[in-house]
N, C-alpha and C positions, 0 to 999 in steps of 0.2 A: 504494500500500500504506500502511496505517496504522502507527502506532508501537505497539510492544508495550506492554501495560499491566502495570505492576508490581503484583503482588498481595501483600498482607500475609499472613504465616502467623501465625494467631492460636492461642494455646495457653491452657489453663485455668490458674487460680492453682495448682492441685494439680500440674500438669505443670511449671510454672515453679518451684515449690518443690523438686520432685524434681531438676530440672536444675541449680539454683543452690545448694542447701543452705540456702536461706532458708526461713522458715516461710511458710505461706499468708497468715497475718496480716501479715507483713512485706511480702510481695508486694502485698497490698491497700493497705498504707500507701504504698508507692512509687507506686501508681496514683493514689491520692487526692491525693498531693502533686505529681502530674504529673512524676515523675522518670523514669517509663517510660510509653510510649504503650499505650493499650488502649481497649476499648469495654465499656461496661456493658450487658449484655443481661438485662433483668429485674433480678434481684438478683445475678446472677453477672458477674464480670469475665472478659474475654478479653484476653490480653496480646499485643502485637505482639512476636513472638519476636526480631526483629533489634534492637528497641529495648531489650529486656531484656539481650541479649548485649552490646550497646554499654555499657549501664549497668554490668554486672558487670566488663567489661574495664577500665573507667575508675575503679573503686573501689579504693582502697588496702586491703590486707589488714590486719586488726587484729593487735595484738601487737607485740613488740619488733622494732626495725628492725636489720638487719645493717649492718656497717660495711665 
């Protein structure tokens, strides 16, 4: 028997923006800076959902910090 193949779940920049609260432009910037993984198909980006989730979990929230 072979090993199971991991598949990436790809989402659009619009879906990524809706899920994270970031703008589509900011999602595109993250992709261009290679801070999240994705693929450019024609002129559109598709984002690796797990890469985006990991990025969001690792980012500190803006604003004052509690003590």
